[in-house]
Every structure is written in structure tokens, then in C-alpha cells.
C-alpha positions in Angstrom: -38.2 -51.9 37.4 -35.2 -51.9 39.8 -34.2 -48.3 38.8 -37.8 -47.1 39.4 -38.0 -48.7 42.8 -34.6 -47.3 43.9 -35.3 -43.8 42.6 -38.7 -43.8 44.4 -37.4 -45.1 47.7 -34.3 -43.0 48.1 -36.2 -39.6 48.3 -38.7 -41.3 50.7 -35.9 -42.5 52.9 -34.3 -39.1 53.0 -37.6 -37.6 53.9 -38.1 -40.1 56.8 -34.6 -39.5 58.1 -35.0 -35.7 58.0 -38.5 -36.0 59.5 -37.2 -38.0 62.4 -34.3 -35.6 62.9 -36.7 -32.6 62.9 -38.7 -34.2 65.7 -35.8 -34.0 68.1 -36.1 -31.0 70.3 -39.4 -29.7 68.9 -42.3 -29.2 71.3 -44.9 -30.5 68.7 -46.9 -33.7 68.6 -44.5 -36.2 67.0 -47.2 -37.6 64.7 -48.0 -34.2 63.3 -44.4 -33.4 62.7 -43.8 -36.7 61.0 -47.0 -36.3 58.9 -46.0 -32.8 57.7 -42.2 -32.9 57.5 -41.7 -36.3 55.9 -43.8 -35.8 52.7 -42.7 -32.2 52.3 -39.0 -33.1 52.7 -39.4 -36.1 50.3 -41.1 -34.0 47.7 -38.5 -31.2 48.0 -35.6 -33.7 47.9 -37.0 -35.6 44.9 -37.7 -32.4 43.0 -34.3 -30.9 43.7 -32.5 -34.1 42.9 -34.5 -34.4 39.6 -33.5 -30.8 38.7 -29.9 -31.6 39.4 -30.2 -34.7 37.3 -31.5 -32.6 34.3 -28.5 -30.2 34.6 -25.8 -32.5 35.9 -26.8 -36.1 35.0 -24.1 -38.1 36.8 -24.6 -36.2 40.1 -28.4 -36.3 39.8 -28.4 -40.1 39.3 -26.4 -40.5 42.4 -28.7 -38.3 44.4 -31.8 -40.1 43.3 -30.4 -43.6 43.7 -27.5 -43.3 46.1 -25.2 -44.9 43.5 -27.2 -48.2 43.7 -28.1 -47.9 40.0 -27.1 -45.8 37.1 -30.1 -46.7 35.0 -33.0 -44.3 34.4 -36.4 -45.8 34.8 -38.0 -47.1 31.6 -41.7 -46.9 31.1 -43.4 -49.3 28.8 -46.8 -48.8 27.2 -49.5 -50.9 28.8 -50.4 -54.1 27.0 -53.9 -54.3 25.5 
């Protein structure tokens, strides 16, 4: 579960940081910028990092988890 949480939060954190950085100097409503840039950046970063992980596993794991875990998420079948 830890690996899943870390690998989900890292792209979101990158998206928030880039979204906040994009706000600086733009003459747009900050809420609109945040609402558009953050999810777009998060999706782009997560997809790019996952692509890197498929082709360069060690580097991709670092990009997705910032070195906090080397584990890949494990998904269990739901209990019945």
C-alpha cells in the first residue's frame, strides 16, 4: 500500500508545484490556472514517468516515488 500511495502522490505534488510556478507572472485568474495546469501537469508527469519506468525501470521508479520506495504497487483481488 505504501508504494501505491507514494507513486500516486509524487506526480500530484509535481503537478501542484508546477501549477503554482505557472501562476507567477500570468495575467489569468489564479483559480483557473490552478484548475487547468495542475491536473494536466500531473497527468503528463505521471504518464511520462510511467513510460520511463517501462523502458528504464530504475530511473522510472525514482521519478514516480522520488526514491522513497523501490517497490512497485501490488494489487490484490477483492475478497468475496
